[in-house]
Every structure is written in C-alpha cells, then in structure tokens.
C-alpha positions as CSV (number, residue, x, y, z in Angstrom):
1,M,0.1,0.1,-0.3
2,E,1.3,3.2,-1.3
3,K,2.0,5.9,2.0
4,T,0.3,9.2,1.5
5,V,2.4,12.1,3.3
6,T,0.7,15.3,4.0
7,K,2.8,18.4,5.0
8,I,1.1,20.4,7.5
9,K,1.6,24.3,7.0
10,K,3.1,25.9,10.8
11,S,0.5,27.6,12.6
12,M,2.8,30.0,14.4
13,P,4.8,32.6,12.5
14,D,9.1,32.9,13.3
15,K,9.9,34.8,16.3
16,I,11.1,38.0,15.3
17,T,14.3,39.3,17.3
18,F,15.1,42.7,17.4
19,T,18.5,44.4,18.1
20,R,18.2,46.6,21.1
21,V,20.1,50.0,19.9
22,A,21.1,53.0,21.6
23,A,22.8,56.1,21.0
24,Y,25.2,58.4,22.4
25,A,26.0,62.1,22.1
26,R,27.8,64.9,23.4
27,V,28.8,68.3,23.1
28,S,31.6,70.4,24.6
29,S,30.2,73.5,26.3
30,G,27.2,74.9,27.5
31,K,26.7,77.7,24.7
32,D,23.5,78.0,23.0
33,A,24.9,76.7,19.5
34,M,26.1,73.7,21.1
35,L,23.0,72.8,23.1
36,H,21.3,73.3,20.0
37,S,23.9,70.8,17.9
38,L,23.1,68.5,21.2
39,S,19.3,68.4,20.6
40,A,19.8,67.9,16.7
41,Q,22.3,65.0,17.5
42,V,19.2,63.6,19.9
43,S,16.7,64.1,17.3
44,Y,18.7,62.5,14.3
45,Y,19.6,59.3,16.3
46,S,15.8,58.7,17.5
47,N,14.5,59.0,14.1
48,M,17.4,56.9,12.6
49,I,16.7,54.0,15.4
50,Q,13.0,54.2,15.4
51,H,12.8,53.9,11.6
52,H,15.2,51.0,10.9
53,K,13.8,47.6,10.3
54,G,14.8,45.3,13.2
55,W,16.0,47.7,15.8
56,L,14.3,48.3,19.1
57,Y,14.8,51.7,20.2
58,V,16.4,51.8,23.6
59,G,17.4,55.7,24.1
60,V,19.7,58.6,23.2
61,Y,22.1,59.1,25.9
62,A,23.4,62.5,25.5
63,D,26.1,64.7,27.8
64,E,26.7,68.7,27.8
65,A,30.4,68.1,29.0
66,L,33.1,70.5,29.1
67,T,35.3,67.8,27.6
68,G,35.5,64.1,26.3
69,T,38.8,63.1,28.2
70,K,37.1,62.5,31.6
71,D,35.1,59.3,32.1
72,A,32.8,60.9,34.9
73,R,30.0,62.0,32.4
74,E,26.7,61.2,33.9
75,N,24.8,59.5,30.9
76,F,27.8,58.0,29.9
77,Q,28.2,56.3,33.2
78,R,24.4,55.5,32.8
79,L,24.9,54.1,29.3
80,L,27.5,51.8,30.3
81,A,25.5,50.7,33.2
82,D,22.3,50.0,31.2
83,C,24.7,47.9,28.9
84,R,26.0,46.1,32.0
85,D,22.5,45.2,32.9
86,G,21.7,43.5,29.2
87,K,19.5,46.1,28.1
88,I,21.5,47.1,25.3
89,D,23.1,45.3,22.0
90,L,24.4,47.9,19.9
91,V,25.4,51.5,20.2
92,I,26.0,54.3,17.7
93,T,27.9,57.2,18.1
94,K,29.2,60.1,16.0
95,S,32.7,59.6,16.2
96,I,35.6,58.5,18.5
97,S,36.1,62.2,19.8
98,R,32.9,62.3,20.9
99,F,33.0,59.1,22.6
100,A,36.3,59.8,24.4
101,R,39.2,61.3,23.5
102,N,41.5,59.3,26.1
103,T,42.4,56.4,24.4
104,V,42.8,53.9,27.4
105,T,39.3,55.3,28.5
106,L,38.0,54.0,24.8
107,L,39.9,50.7,24.9
108,E,38.9,49.7,28.4
109,T,35.2,50.8,27.3
110,V,34.9,49.0,24.0
111,R,36.8,46.0,25.6
112,E,34.5,45.6,28.3
113,L,31.5,45.9,26.2
114,K,32.7,43.4,23.4
115,S,33.0,40.9,26.5
116,L,29.6,41.6,27.1
117,G,28.6,41.0,23.3
118,I,27.7,44.4,22.9
119,D,29.2,46.4,19.6
120,V,30.0,50.0,19.4
121,Y,29.5,51.8,15.9
122,F,31.4,54.9,15.2
123,E,29.7,56.4,12.0
124,E,32.2,58.5,11.0
125,Q,35.0,56.3,10.8
126,N,32.8,53.7,10.1
127,I,34.3,51.0,12.5
128,H,32.4,48.4,14.6
129,S,34.5,47.5,17.8
130,I,33.4,43.9,18.1
131,S,34.7,43.4,14.1
132,N,38.2,41.6,14.3
133,D,40.1,44.6,12.9
134,G,37.8,47.3,14.8
135,E,40.3,47.6,17.9
136,L,43.7,47.9,16.0
137,M,41.6,50.8,14.0
138,L,40.3,52.5,17.2
139,T,43.8,52.3,18.8
140,I,45.1,54.5,16.2
141,L,42.7,56.8,15.6
142,A,41.8,57.2,19.5
143,S,45.5,58.0,19.7
144,Y,44.9,60.8,17.0
145,A,42.0,62.0,18.9
146,Q,43.8,62.4,22.2
147,E,46.7,64.1,20.6
148,E,44.0,66.7,18.8
149,S,42.7,67.2,22.3
150,L,46.0,68.0,23.7
151,S,46.7,70.3,20.8
152,V,43.5,72.2,21.3
153,S,44.4,72.4,25.4
154,E,47.6,73.6,24.8
155,N,46.2,76.1,22.2
156,C,43.8,77.4,24.5
157,K,46.4,77.7,27.5
158,W,48.4,80.1,25.0
159,K,45.7,82.3,24.5
160,I,44.8,82.7,28.0
161,R,48.3,83.5,28.7
162,K,48.8,86.1,26.6
163,N,45.7,87.7,27.8
164,F,47.0,87.7,31.2
165,E,50.2,89.0,30.0
166,K,47.7,91.7,28.5
167,G,45.9,92.1,31.8
168,M,42.6,90.5,30.8
169,A,41.1,87.8,32.5
170,N,39.9,84.5,31.0
171,T,36.3,84.5,33.0
172,F,34.8,86.8,35.4
173,S,32.1,85.5,38.1
174,L,32.4,86.6,41.5
175,Y,29.8,87.3,44.3
176,G,28.9,91.1,44.2
177,Y,29.2,91.7,40.5
178,E,27.3,90.4,37.4
179,K,28.1,91.0,33.4
180,I,26.1,93.0,31.3
181,D,27.1,93.2,27.7
182,G,30.4,92.3,28.2
183,E,31.0,94.7,30.9
184,I,31.4,94.2,34.5
185,K,28.9,96.1,37.1
186,I,28.6,95.8,40.8
187,K,25.1,94.1,41.6
188,E,24.1,96.1,44.7
189,D,22.0,93.8,46.5
190,E,25.1,91.4,46.6
191,A,27.8,94.0,47.3
192,K,25.9,95.6,50.1
193,I,26.5,92.1,51.9
194,V,30.4,92.0,51.0
195,R,30.6,95.9,52.5
196,E,28.8,94.6,55.6
197,I,31.3,91.7,55.9
198,F,34.3,94.2,55.7
199,G,32.6,96.6,58.1
200,M,32.0,94.0,60.8
201,Y,35.7,92.5,60.5
202,L,37.1,96.0,60.8
203,S,34.6,96.8,63.9
204,G,36.5,93.6,65.6
205,M,34.3,90.6,64.6
206,G,35.7,87.4,63.5
207,T,34.8,85.1,60.4
208,T,33.1,83.0,62.3
209,K,30.6,85.1,64.4
210,I,30.4,87.2,61.1
211,A,29.2,84.0,59.1
212,K,26.7,83.3,62.2
213,C,25.5,86.8,62.2
214,L,24.8,86.2,58.3
215,K,23.3,82.9,58.7
216,Q,20.9,84.4,61.3
217,Q,19.9,87.5,58.9
218,N,19.2,84.8,56.2
219,K,21.6,86.7,53.8
220,P,22.6,84.4,51.1
221,S,26.1,83.3,50.2
222,P,28.0,83.3,47.0
223,K,26.8,79.7,46.4
224,G,23.3,79.9,47.7
225,A,23.8,78.3,51.0
226,A,24.5,79.6,54.8
227,W,27.7,81.5,54.8
228,T,30.7,79.7,56.4
229,S,33.8,81.3,58.1
230,T,35.9,79.8,55.1
231,A,33.7,81.8,52.7
232,V,33.7,84.8,55.0
233,K,37.7,84.6,54.9
234,G,37.5,84.0,51.0
235,T,35.7,87.4,50.7
236,L,37.7,89.6,52.9
237,K,40.8,88.1,51.0
238,N,39.9,88.7,47.7
239,E,41.2,91.6,45.7
240,K,38.7,92.2,43.1
241,Y,36.8,93.7,45.4
242,V,38.8,96.7,45.3
243,G,38.9,96.7,41.5
244,D,41.6,94.7,40.9
245,M,42.5,91.4,39.5
246,F,45.5,88.6,40.8
247,L,45.6,86.4,37.4
248,Q,47.0,83.1,37.3
249,K,46.3,82.0,40.8
250,Y,45.8,78.7,39.6
251,Y,46.7,76.7,36.5
252,T,45.5,73.3,35.0
253,K,47.6,70.1,35.5
254,D,47.0,68.7,32.0
255,H,44.3,68.2,29.5
256,L,43.6,65.1,30.5
257,S,42.8,65.2,34.5
258,K,41.6,69.0,34.2
259,K,42.6,69.1,37.8
260,S,43.4,72.7,39.0
261,L,46.4,73.4,40.8
262,R,47.7,76.4,42.9
263,N,50.3,78.5,41.2
264,K,53.5,78.5,43.8
265,G,55.8,79.5,41.4
266,E,55.7,77.2,38.5
267,L,54.0,79.8,36.2
268,P,54.3,83.7,36.1
269,K,51.4,85.9,38.1
270,Y,50.0,89.0,37.2
271,Y,48.5,91.8,39.3
272,V,46.4,94.2,37.5
273,E,44.7,97.5,38.8
274,E,41.4,99.2,38.0
275,T,40.0,96.7,35.7
276,H,36.7,96.8,37.1
277,P,34.4,99.2,39.8
278,P,35.6,98.7,43.3
279,I,33.1,97.6,46.1
280,V,35.2,98.3,48.9
281,S,37.8,101.0,49.4
282,K,41.5,99.9,49.2
283,E,42.0,101.7,52.4
284,D,39.6,99.4,54.2
285,F,40.9,96.2,52.2
286,N,44.3,96.6,53.5
287,E,43.4,97.3,56.9
288,V,41.7,94.0,56.6
289,Q,44.7,92.2,55.3
290,R,46.8,94.1,58.4
291,I,44.3,92.7,61.0
292,F,44.6,88.8,59.5
293,A,48.4,89.0,59.3
294,E,48.5,90.7,62.8
295,R,46.0,88.0,64.4
296,N,48.5,84.9,62.7
297,T,51.8,86.6,64.3
298,D,50.5,87.9,67.7
299,S,51.0,85.1,69.9
300,H,48.6,86.4,72.2
301,I,45.6,85.8,69.7
302,K,47.1,83.3,67.8
303,R,44.2,80.8,66.8
304,Y,46.6,78.3,65.5
305,D,49.8,76.8,67.4
306,Y,49.6,73.3,66.1
307,D,50.6,71.4,63.1
308,F,48.3,70.7,60.1
309,K,46.6,74.1,60.4
310,G,44.0,74.3,58.0
311,M,45.0,71.0,56.2
312,V,42.3,68.9,57.7
313,F,39.0,68.0,55.9
314,C,36.4,65.6,56.7
315,G,35.7,63.1,53.7
316,C,31.8,62.7,54.6
317,C,30.6,66.7,54.1
318,G,33.8,68.6,53.4
319,W,34.2,70.8,56.1
320,R,37.5,71.4,57.9
321,Y,38.2,69.5,61.0
322,R,39.1,71.5,64.0
323,R,41.6,70.4,66.7
324,K,39.9,70.4,70.3
325,K,40.6,69.4,73.7
326,N,38.7,66.5,75.2
327,Y,39.7,66.3,78.5
328,K,43.7,66.4,79.0
329,K,44.0,65.1,75.4
330,Y,43.5,66.8,71.7
331,V,41.3,65.2,69.1
332,W,39.9,66.5,65.5
333,K,36.4,66.6,65.2
334,C,34.4,67.8,61.8
335,G,33.4,71.6,62.1
336,A,29.9,70.5,61.1
337,Y,29.8,67.8,63.6
338,S,31.1,70.2,66.5
339,I,28.7,73.3,65.5
340,N,25.5,71.3,64.5
341,G,26.1,67.5,65.8
342,P,25.5,64.3,64.3
343,E,22.4,65.6,62.2
344,A,24.9,67.8,60.1
345,C,27.9,65.1,59.6
346,H,28.3,61.4,61.0
347,S,32.1,61.7,60.7
348,K,34.1,60.5,63.4
349,Q,36.8,62.2,65.6
350,I,40.4,61.2,65.1
351,P,43.1,61.6,68.3
352,D,46.0,64.5,67.3
353,S,48.4,61.6,68.4
354,I,47.3,58.9,65.9
355,L,47.2,61.9,63.2
356,H,50.8,62.6,64.1
357,E,51.9,59.1,64.0
358,L,50.2,58.5,60.5
359,A,51.8,61.8,59.2
360,E,55.3,60.7,60.5
361,E,56.0,58.1,58.1
362,F,56.0,60.4,55.3
363,D,59.3,62.3,53.9
364,K,57.4,64.7,51.7
365,P,55.6,68.0,52.4
366,I,51.6,67.0,52.9
367,E,49.0,69.4,51.5
368,K,45.9,68.1,52.3
369,I,44.4,65.4,54.7
370,I,41.1,64.0,54.8
371,I,39.4,62.2,57.3
372,M,37.6,59.1,55.6
373,P,34.8,56.7,57.3
374,E,36.3,53.5,58.2
375,K,38.9,55.1,60.3
376,N,40.8,55.6,56.8
377,V,42.8,58.9,56.4
378,K,43.9,60.3,52.8
379,F,47.5,62.4,52.6
380,I,47.4,64.4,49.8
381,F,50.9,65.3,48.8
382,D,52.4,68.6,47.1
383,D,53.2,66.6,44.0
384,N,49.5,65.6,43.8
385,T,50.1,61.8,45.1
386,E,48.0,60.4,47.3
387,I,48.4,57.7,50.0
388,I,45.5,56.2,52.3
389,K,46.5,54.8,55.9
390,H,44.2,53.0,58.3
391,W,44.4,53.6,61.8
392,I,43.3,52.0,65.1
393,Q,41.8,53.1,68.2
394,P,44.1,52.4,71.1
395,S,42.3,50.6,73.9
396,R,42.4,52.6,77.2
397,A,44.4,50.3,78.9
398,D,47.2,50.5,76.4
399,S,47.3,54.7,77.0
400,W,47.7,54.4,80.5
401,N,51.3,54.7,81.7
402,D,52.7,53.7,85.1
403,E,52.0,57.0,86.6
404,M,48.4,57.0,85.6
405,K,48.1,53.2,86.6
406,E,49.7,54.0,90.2
407,K,47.4,56.9,90.6
408,A,44.0,54.8,90.1
409,R,45.4,52.0,92.2
410,Q,45.9,54.4,95.1
411,K,42.3,55.8,94.4
412,T,40.9,52.1,94.5
413,M,42.4,51.6,97.7
414,E,41.3,54.9,99.3
415,R,37.7,54.4,98.1
416,N,38.1,50.7,99.4
417,F,39.3,51.7,102.8
418,N,36.8,54.4,103.0
419,N,33.8,52.1,102.3
420,A,35.1,49.4,104.8
421,K,35.4,52.4,107.5
422,G,32.0,53.1,106.8
423,N,30.5,49.9,107.4
424,K,32.2,49.4,110.7
425,N,30.3,52.9,111.6
C-alpha cells in the first residue's frame, strides 16, 4: 500500500528578534549653539533607530560636558550601566572623539562592552568595535583624537596666558558683580552684603561670628547656601573687591585630568589694577589684610599653635576638621559636627597623636589631609600623589602609663578603705 504524506503548515510564525539599539551624543560646552547641536543629534539618532527595520529603540544618552577626556560624564556612565544590565545590544555614536578622547578610557570601555557581546559603531570612521580589526583601528584613531585634544588644550592655554600678559582675565564670575553686555558691573544687593562683611571684620568680629550673624539674617552666600567662616575669609581676602585682579593664581595640571592646582611659582602671576568698579576701598581692604597678618603672628591672639592648621578636612561633608581638647588630650573633630551635631555629619573624631604618628611615616610635604569613614585617612602631597592609611583606636589600657596606673590603684585602695570604715560605723 502506497504511503500518503501530507505536509502541515506551521501555525506559528517565526519569532522576530530585535537588536536593542542606543546612541551616545556629547557636546563640549553650554553655549546655545552647542546645545542646539546636542538637540539635533538626539533627534537624528531617535529617528534613525526607530525607523530602522529590526532595531528596537532603547534611547539616546546625551551629555553636555566640558571635555571628552574624562569618564565621569553622567549619561555616559548611565549608558554603561544599562549595557552591563543587558538592556542594549548595539551602541551608535558619531565619532571616536565624541565617545572618548582618552585612548585608555576608549579601549577599556569598548573591550568591556565587547566581552558583554555589545557592539559600538562609530559612524564617522565606519568602525564596528566588535569586528576583528576594529580594536586596531580604534587604537590608532583614538591616539590621534587624544593628540588633537592635547593640541586644542595647549592652544587654549597659550591664548589665556597671552591675555594674562595683557592684563585680561579669562573669565569673571564673582559674588557682588554681574556681566552685562561684556561689561563688569556691581550687583548692588550682593555688594551691600560684601560691604557689611568688611565692616563687621573691621569692627572686631571674627570670621566665624560674621558667618553666624549672616546665617541668622538669612543672607545668601555666593553658592546660595548659608555663609561659612571659610566663605567669609575668602571674601575678605579677595582683591577683586577693590577693582583689581590677581591673574593666574591657579593653573590646569594637564588636558586629561583637568585638575586645577594653586600656582606656587610654576608660572608667572600678574596683578592688574583698576580693571572694574570697586565695592570696597583699598584703605579698608589693606586694613583687613593687616589685621589678618597681625592675628596670625601675635602670640597672644594666635588661633592656631599646632601642626596641620587648615589642612584637615572631613571626607563625609567637606568641612574642615578642628583641633579640640577632650579632657587632657587633643582630638580632631569635623567642624559641621562640632557646630550642629550628628544631624549635620556622621564623621568620627581622630586623636591628634594618631594623626601625627601616621604623618611621621612620610618624608615629603603634606598638602591636604582627609579624614575618611572606616578609620581611614587620605594624605595628599605637594606632588599630587595620594596615600590612604588605616588607623586603630588604642585601647584605654594601652594608653595608661605607669604613673596613671599607680594613681588609679591608690584611689581604689582609698575608696575601699573609706567603704570599710563606713560599714564599721
């Protein structure tokens, strides 16, 4: 008997799989033209991905950043987090320089994404990172992009320093002033507070008391928050309030880290007089500086007679640590904690003796000390290197010397004698 074979067509269609696609865009500044460019990039990628067959639109991650050399861009980090969470299969970006100008950052990122099975497509160079020759091409082109970034940075530095030589500031943004049509003008409501600060200091008030007074009056500080002693001191020492400018106080370390360092003689400085309208007189300003110098040198009113003055900071809230006497020993406490209690900061104190023991291990000048959580201390040196040291709270028994132990023993014997005498009576 002949077999009969009947083909039955499948009732379920093939499962359609989509490639989940995201795009990354970046502009270099907050200028209107650049923001328009960013908006155009977002619109372009949104339309392109959503109209591409087989692609599933995840989103456009866009950053308004000063540079592509740093990897601390908020939406760039969000993109990487979503990639690690398995939400993206393909990332599209305009060019290598938009993605990252730092060769190391670029290669580390694309290698990590490649290990996750995620491809990065660079439109301008027409390179897929997941392809066999993709990494070689990226290494070469990223090096060019990094050198381009260095060239641009050096050109900008040259221009800024030439302006300094002519007595021209690169930027001007200061509490008490505003720029209108390129001209620096006094902002009277803020200038009034600046004059009050100088007046209070000249009347004999200290910076801490001035800050407390301004805080009680709800007068806004340059950052919009409550005034601090540091902010008051910075105001009193700022030469711009007499209409002068001290140029190149700081300089940028390099084009990758963008770290700003205090100019301690590495580069020339320029003092330019009468560049803008003054808020306080030079007589008052010079008198304030004289009082500052006097208080720092007069042994009767010297506020700091110990090491590390002004160098110790809180790793939790950023306030300076203060040296306080706790019974017969000195300890360092966060200023915010000392003034407002644990609600302001949860940092811990550190014994002065411990801080000195940790610092004695180093043979180079310490620039800054940060008291970190978990009993760690970060030392930052004048060459910008950093070392973190862990410290252990000494036990009470270890801190007792023979004299202290003998006094305690005598007190115990005396107390026991008095108790026995009382029981007999």
